[in-house]
C-alpha positions as CSV (number, residue, x, y, z in Angstrom):
1,X,-50.1,-77.8,-71.4
2,X,-51.5,-78.4,-67.9
3,X,-54.7,-80.3,-67.6
4,X,-57.9,-78.3,-67.1
5,X,-58.5,-77.5,-63.5
6,X,-54.8,-77.7,-62.6
7,X,-52.9,-74.5,-61.8
8,X,-49.9,-73.7,-63.9
9,X,-46.7,-74.1,-61.8
10,X,-45.1,-70.9,-60.7
11,X,-41.8,-70.1,-62.4
12,X,-38.8,-71.5,-60.4
13,X,-37.3,-68.1,-59.9
14,X,-40.3,-67.0,-57.9
15,X,-39.8,-69.9,-55.5
16,X,-36.2,-69.0,-54.8
17,X,-36.2,-67.6,-51.2
18,X,-32.9,-65.8,-51.9
19,X,-34.0,-64.4,-55.2
20,X,-34.5,-60.7,-56.1
21,X,-38.3,-61.0,-56.0
22,X,-38.3,-62.8,-52.5
23,X,-36.0,-60.1,-51.1
24,X,-38.1,-57.4,-52.6
25,X,-41.2,-58.7,-50.8
26,X,-39.3,-58.7,-47.5
27,X,-38.2,-55.1,-48.3
28,X,-41.8,-54.0,-49.0
29,X,-42.9,-55.6,-45.7
30,X,-40.2,-53.7,-43.9
31,X,-41.4,-50.5,-45.4
32,X,-44.9,-51.2,-44.1
33,X,-43.6,-51.9,-40.6
34,X,-41.9,-48.6,-40.7
35,X,-45.2,-46.9,-41.4
36,X,-44.5,-45.8,-45.0
37,X,-47.7,-45.0,-46.8
38,X,-49.3,-47.7,-48.9
39,X,-48.9,-45.5,-52.0
40,X,-45.1,-45.3,-51.4
41,X,-44.9,-49.0,-51.0
42,X,-46.9,-49.6,-54.2
43,X,-44.7,-47.2,-56.2
44,X,-41.6,-48.9,-55.0
45,X,-43.0,-52.3,-55.8
46,X,-43.8,-51.1,-59.3
47,X,-40.4,-49.5,-60.0
48,X,-38.5,-52.4,-58.5
49,X,-40.6,-54.8,-60.6
50,X,-39.3,-53.1,-63.8
51,X,-35.7,-53.6,-62.6
52,X,-36.2,-57.2,-61.5
53,X,-37.9,-58.2,-64.8
54,X,-35.0,-56.6,-66.7
55,X,-32.5,-58.5,-64.5
56,X,-34.3,-61.9,-64.7
57,X,-34.5,-61.6,-68.5
58,X,-30.7,-61.5,-68.4
59,X,-30.4,-64.4,-65.9
60,X,-29.5,-62.2,-63.0
61,X,-31.6,-63.8,-60.3
62,X,-30.1,-63.0,-56.9
63,X,-28.9,-59.7,-55.2
64,X,-25.3,-61.0,-55.0
65,X,-25.2,-61.2,-58.8
66,X,-25.9,-57.5,-59.2
67,X,-22.9,-55.3,-59.7
68,X,-22.3,-51.6,-60.3
69,X,-21.7,-52.2,-64.0
70,X,-25.1,-54.1,-64.2
71,X,-26.9,-51.2,-62.5
72,X,-25.2,-48.8,-65.0
73,X,-26.4,-51.0,-67.8
74,X,-30.0,-50.8,-66.5
75,X,-29.6,-47.1,-66.3
76,X,-28.6,-47.0,-70.0
77,X,-31.6,-49.2,-70.7
78,X,-33.9,-46.7,-69.2
79,X,-32.3,-43.9,-71.2
80,X,-32.8,-45.8,-74.5
81,X,-36.3,-47.2,-73.5
82,X,-39.3,-45.9,-75.6
83,X,-42.9,-45.7,-74.4
84,X,-45.8,-47.0,-76.4
85,X,-46.0,-43.6,-78.2
86,X,-42.4,-43.9,-79.3
87,X,-41.2,-41.1,-76.9
88,X,-38.3,-41.7,-74.5
89,X,-38.7,-41.6,-70.7
90,X,-38.0,-38.2,-69.4
91,X,-35.1,-37.7,-67.0
92,X,-37.6,-37.3,-64.3
93,X,-39.2,-40.7,-65.0
94,X,-35.7,-42.3,-65.2
95,X,-34.8,-40.8,-61.9
96,X,-38.1,-42.1,-60.4
97,X,-37.3,-45.6,-61.5
98,X,-33.7,-45.6,-60.2
99,X,-34.3,-44.1,-56.7
100,X,-36.2,-47.2,-55.4
101,X,-33.5,-49.5,-56.8
102,X,-30.8,-47.6,-54.9
103,X,-32.9,-47.7,-51.7
104,X,-33.5,-51.4,-52.2
105,X,-29.8,-52.3,-52.4
106,X,-29.0,-50.0,-49.5
107,X,-31.5,-51.9,-47.4
108,X,-30.1,-55.3,-48.6
109,X,-26.6,-54.1,-47.4
110,X,-27.9,-53.1,-44.0
111,X,-29.6,-56.5,-43.7
112,X,-26.2,-58.1,-44.4
113,X,-27.6,-59.8,-47.5
114,X,-24.7,-58.1,-49.4
115,X,-21.2,-57.3,-48.1
116,X,-21.1,-54.1,-50.1
117,X,-23.7,-51.9,-51.8
118,X,-23.4,-51.9,-55.6
119,X,-25.7,-48.9,-55.9
120,X,-23.8,-46.7,-53.4
121,X,-22.0,-44.8,-56.2
122,X,-24.7,-45.0,-58.9
123,X,-25.1,-41.4,-60.2
124,X,-28.7,-40.5,-60.9
125,X,-29.7,-38.3,-63.8
126,X,-29.4,-34.6,-63.2
127,X,-32.8,-32.9,-63.1
128,X,-33.5,-29.5,-64.3
129,X,-34.7,-27.1,-61.7
130,X,-37.1,-25.2,-63.9
131,X,-39.7,-22.6,-62.9
132,X,-43.2,-23.7,-64.0
133,X,-44.0,-23.0,-67.6
134,X,-47.5,-21.8,-66.6
135,X,-49.0,-20.0,-63.7
136,X,-52.5,-18.7,-63.9
137,X,-53.4,-15.1,-63.6
138,X,-56.4,-14.2,-61.5
139,X,-58.5,-13.7,-64.7
140,X,-57.3,-17.0,-66.2
141,X,-58.1,-18.9,-63.0
142,X,-61.6,-17.3,-62.9
143,X,-62.1,-18.5,-66.6
144,X,-61.3,-22.0,-65.6
145,X,-63.5,-22.0,-62.6
146,X,-66.4,-20.6,-64.6
147,X,-66.3,-23.3,-67.2
148,X,-68.2,-26.2,-65.5
149,X,-72.0,-26.1,-66.3
150,X,-73.4,-25.5,-62.8
151,X,-76.9,-26.1,-64.0
152,X,-76.0,-29.8,-63.9
153,X,-75.2,-31.7,-60.6
154,X,-71.8,-32.9,-61.9
155,X,-71.1,-29.4,-63.0
156,X,-71.6,-28.2,-59.5
157,X,-69.3,-30.9,-58.2
158,X,-66.6,-30.0,-60.7
159,X,-66.9,-26.3,-59.8
160,X,-66.4,-27.2,-56.2
161,X,-63.3,-29.3,-57.0
162,X,-61.8,-26.4,-58.9
163,X,-62.7,-23.9,-56.1
164,X,-61.1,-26.0,-53.5
165,X,-57.9,-26.4,-55.5
166,X,-57.8,-22.7,-56.2
167,X,-58.6,-21.6,-52.7
168,X,-56.4,-23.9,-50.7
169,X,-53.6,-25.1,-53.1
170,X,-53.7,-28.6,-51.5
171,X,-52.3,-31.6,-53.2
172,X,-54.4,-33.8,-55.5
173,X,-54.1,-36.8,-53.2
174,X,-55.3,-34.6,-50.3
175,X,-58.3,-33.6,-52.4
176,X,-59.1,-37.3,-53.2
177,X,-58.9,-38.2,-49.5
178,X,-61.0,-35.2,-48.1
179,X,-63.6,-36.3,-45.6
180,X,-67.2,-35.4,-45.6
181,X,-66.5,-33.6,-42.3
182,X,-63.3,-31.8,-43.3
183,X,-65.0,-28.4,-43.7
184,X,-65.4,-26.0,-40.7
185,X,-67.5,-23.3,-42.3
186,X,-67.6,-21.2,-39.2
187,X,-63.8,-21.0,-38.9
188,X,-63.2,-21.0,-42.6
189,X,-60.9,-23.9,-42.5
190,X,-60.4,-27.3,-44.1
191,X,-58.9,-30.3,-42.2
192,X,-56.4,-32.3,-44.2
193,X,-56.0,-35.8,-42.7
194,X,-52.9,-37.8,-43.3
195,X,-51.3,-35.5,-45.9
196,X,-47.8,-36.0,-47.2
197,X,-45.6,-37.5,-44.5
198,X,-48.8,-38.8,-42.8
199,X,-49.3,-35.4,-41.2
200,X,-52.6,-33.7,-40.4
201,X,-52.9,-30.0,-40.9
202,X,-55.6,-27.3,-41.1
203,X,-55.7,-24.9,-44.0
204,X,-57.7,-21.8,-44.6
205,X,-60.4,-21.8,-47.3
206,X,-62.1,-18.8,-48.9
207,X,-65.7,-17.7,-48.5
208,X,-66.7,-18.4,-52.0
209,X,-65.3,-21.9,-51.9
210,X,-67.2,-22.5,-48.7
211,X,-70.4,-21.4,-50.3
212,X,-69.9,-23.8,-53.3
213,X,-68.9,-26.6,-50.9
214,X,-72.1,-26.2,-48.9
215,X,-74.2,-26.2,-52.1
216,X,-72.5,-29.4,-53.1
217,X,-72.9,-31.0,-49.7
218,X,-76.6,-30.3,-49.4
219,X,-77.8,-30.5,-53.0
220,X,-75.5,-32.7,-55.1
221,X,-73.5,-35.2,-53.0
222,X,-76.6,-37.0,-51.6
223,X,-77.6,-37.8,-55.2
224,X,-74.2,-39.3,-55.9
225,X,-74.0,-41.7,-52.9
226,X,-74.5,-45.4,-53.9
227,X,-74.6,-48.0,-51.2
228,X,-72.8,-47.6,-47.9
229,X,-71.4,-44.1,-47.5
230,X,-67.7,-44.2,-46.5
231,X,-67.6,-40.4,-45.9
232,X,-65.4,-39.5,-48.9
233,X,-66.2,-35.9,-49.8
234,X,-65.9,-36.0,-53.6
235,X,-67.6,-38.8,-55.5
236,X,-67.7,-39.8,-59.1
237,X,-70.9,-40.3,-61.1
238,X,-70.7,-43.9,-60.0
239,X,-70.6,-43.0,-56.3
240,X,-66.9,-43.9,-56.0
241,X,-63.9,-42.0,-54.7
242,X,-61.8,-40.3,-57.4
243,X,-58.5,-41.9,-58.4
244,X,-55.6,-39.5,-58.6
245,X,-55.3,-39.8,-62.4
246,X,-59.1,-39.4,-62.9
247,X,-59.0,-36.1,-60.9
248,X,-55.9,-35.0,-62.9
249,X,-57.7,-35.6,-66.2
250,X,-60.9,-33.9,-65.1
251,X,-59.0,-30.7,-64.0
252,X,-56.8,-30.8,-67.1
253,X,-59.9,-31.0,-69.4
254,X,-61.3,-27.8,-67.8
255,X,-58.0,-26.0,-68.1
256,X,-57.9,-27.0,-71.8
257,X,-61.5,-26.1,-72.4
258,X,-61.0,-22.6,-70.9
259,X,-58.7,-21.9,-73.9
260,X,-56.3,-19.8,-72.0
261,X,-53.2,-21.0,-73.9
262,X,-51.8,-22.8,-70.8
263,X,-51.7,-26.4,-69.8
264,X,-51.7,-28.1,-66.5
265,X,-53.9,-29.8,-63.9
266,X,-54.0,-29.9,-60.0
267,X,-50.4,-28.9,-59.5
268,X,-51.0,-25.8,-61.8
269,X,-53.4,-24.5,-59.1
270,X,-50.9,-25.2,-56.4
271,X,-48.3,-23.1,-58.2
272,X,-50.9,-20.4,-58.9
273,X,-52.1,-20.2,-55.2
274,X,-48.5,-19.8,-54.0
275,X,-47.6,-17.3,-56.6
276,X,-50.7,-15.1,-56.2
277,X,-50.5,-15.0,-52.5
278,X,-46.8,-14.1,-52.5
279,X,-47.3,-11.4,-55.1
280,X,-50.1,-9.9,-53.0
281,X,-47.8,-9.7,-49.9
282,X,-47.9,-13.0,-48.0
283,X,-44.8,-14.0,-46.2
284,X,-43.3,-17.2,-47.6
285,X,-43.5,-18.8,-44.1
286,X,-47.3,-18.6,-44.2
287,X,-47.4,-20.0,-47.7
288,X,-45.1,-22.8,-46.6
289,X,-47.5,-23.7,-43.7
290,X,-50.5,-23.6,-45.9
291,X,-49.0,-25.9,-48.5
292,X,-47.9,-28.4,-45.9
293,X,-44.1,-28.2,-46.4
294,X,-41.9,-29.0,-43.4
295,X,-39.1,-26.7,-44.7
296,X,-38.1,-24.7,-47.8
297,X,-34.6,-26.0,-48.1
298,X,-32.2,-28.3,-46.5
299,X,-30.7,-25.5,-44.4
300,X,-33.7,-23.3,-43.6
301,X,-36.4,-24.4,-41.2
302,X,-39.3,-22.2,-40.2
303,X,-41.5,-22.3,-37.1
304,X,-45.1,-23.3,-37.1
305,X,-47.7,-20.5,-37.3
306,X,-51.2,-20.5,-35.9
307,X,-54.3,-21.2,-38.1
308,X,-55.8,-17.9,-37.0
309,X,-52.9,-15.9,-38.4
310,X,-52.7,-18.1,-41.4
311,X,-56.4,-17.5,-42.1
312,X,-55.8,-13.7,-41.9
313,X,-53.0,-13.9,-44.4
314,X,-55.1,-16.1,-46.7
315,X,-58.0,-13.6,-46.6
316,X,-55.7,-10.7,-47.2
317,X,-53.6,-12.1,-50.0
318,X,-55.6,-14.7,-51.9
319,X,-57.6,-12.9,-54.7
320,X,-60.4,-15.4,-54.5
321,X,-60.6,-15.7,-50.7
322,X,-63.2,-13.1,-50.0
323,X,-66.7,-12.7,-51.4
324,X,-67.4,-9.4,-53.2
325,X,-69.3,-6.8,-51.3
326,X,-72.6,-7.5,-53.0
327,X,-72.2,-11.2,-52.2
328,X,-71.6,-10.7,-48.5
329,X,-74.2,-10.7,-45.8
330,X,-74.4,-7.6,-43.5
331,X,-72.5,-9.4,-40.8
332,X,-69.7,-10.4,-43.2
333,X,-69.5,-6.9,-44.7
334,X,-69.0,-5.4,-41.2
335,X,-66.0,-7.5,-40.4
336,X,-62.7,-5.5,-40.4
337,X,-60.0,-6.2,-43.0
338,X,-57.4,-8.6,-41.7
339,X,-54.1,-7.0,-40.6
340,X,-51.0,-8.6,-42.0
341,X,-48.6,-5.6,-41.5
342,X,-45.8,-7.7,-39.8
343,X,-45.4,-9.8,-42.9
344,X,-42.3,-9.3,-45.1
345,X,-42.8,-8.1,-48.7
346,X,-42.4,-10.6,-51.5
347,X,-39.3,-10.8,-53.6
348,X,-38.2,-12.4,-56.8
349,X,-35.8,-14.6,-54.8
350,X,-38.6,-15.8,-52.6
351,X,-40.8,-16.6,-55.6
352,X,-38.0,-18.5,-57.2
353,X,-37.5,-20.5,-54.0
354,X,-41.2,-21.3,-53.8
355,X,-41.5,-22.5,-57.3
356,X,-38.3,-24.6,-57.1
357,X,-39.9,-26.3,-54.0
358,X,-43.2,-27.0,-55.8
359,X,-41.4,-28.2,-58.9
360,X,-39.4,-30.6,-56.9
361,X,-42.6,-31.9,-55.2
362,X,-44.2,-32.4,-58.6
363,X,-41.2,-34.5,-59.8
364,X,-41.2,-36.6,-56.6
365,X,-44.9,-37.3,-56.8
366,X,-44.9,-38.0,-60.6
367,X,-48.2,-36.2,-61.1
368,X,-48.2,-35.8,-64.8
369,X,-50.1,-38.4,-66.8
370,X,-47.8,-38.3,-69.7
371,X,-45.0,-39.7,-67.6
372,X,-46.7,-43.1,-67.6
373,X,-44.7,-45.7,-69.4
């Protein structure tokens, strides 16, 4: 044993400048120089770490020692692996662990570390393109939204979180990163900074959600701030920003507590918003713009639409976008109904395309807590 006060020596394989770990660190640094998000870099580091640990336990220490049969053996290992609860990894989770490995060896080949890419012909698990098991109806969504106890400050905060998810359909990471100044109540929009693909966009938000947001901003949030205020919109009871998993669990708890016979969390609202708007007559192009998708398929690319038109579509097709007549001020009640006549009618094919897109997004972001190993 080392003497007290002396550091334990690092394993020899960590000091090997040509080892798998050393090259992984260079690869991660390369990703950062190419402006990949830190979350992407962290995910790849985690998944590559699983592979490197598995390899080193079998005395496979350098990239040149990895062959296609070895990668296929790792793939079989993932298939037979069991989590702490005894359940196997889903094919989605297996796929998520293999994609970074394949990208890593592609990069090594491009850097001339390897003469050929052993992962170039590695076949990834086939993923089912399923429609979502659950999409909320208008009544079910309202039951979930009504569940927080708004007599308590945290209940108001939770109601606002649910209202924002239901009104905008934004991603959970976009909710976590919302700024204190994201809301433009006069225009009825919410500014999303650095969404997926590091893109900014503006999305419409309904009147009711705006009212709740304003109540939270003026009455609740000031009581949650602890120490220097970094401008994050939604804060925990400790005055900290939400983590993605904590937000997922909070939303999941309210969905379960509403006892509607359906399960889900943040992405459930994303599916719901897209479905309800499409069913109420929104053209799929406007839904695409609102959700922040660059395209709907590999062969079909749609043009950008203005936020003014998108706001009109949102008001006309989202069931929760407008206040009821008794809730409106005289000025709001006098506003004409938005015109969306040029929009195409919804269809079963469009709905299927939309859900396939959202389901693929859910897989790529690994949003479900039960996918954790």
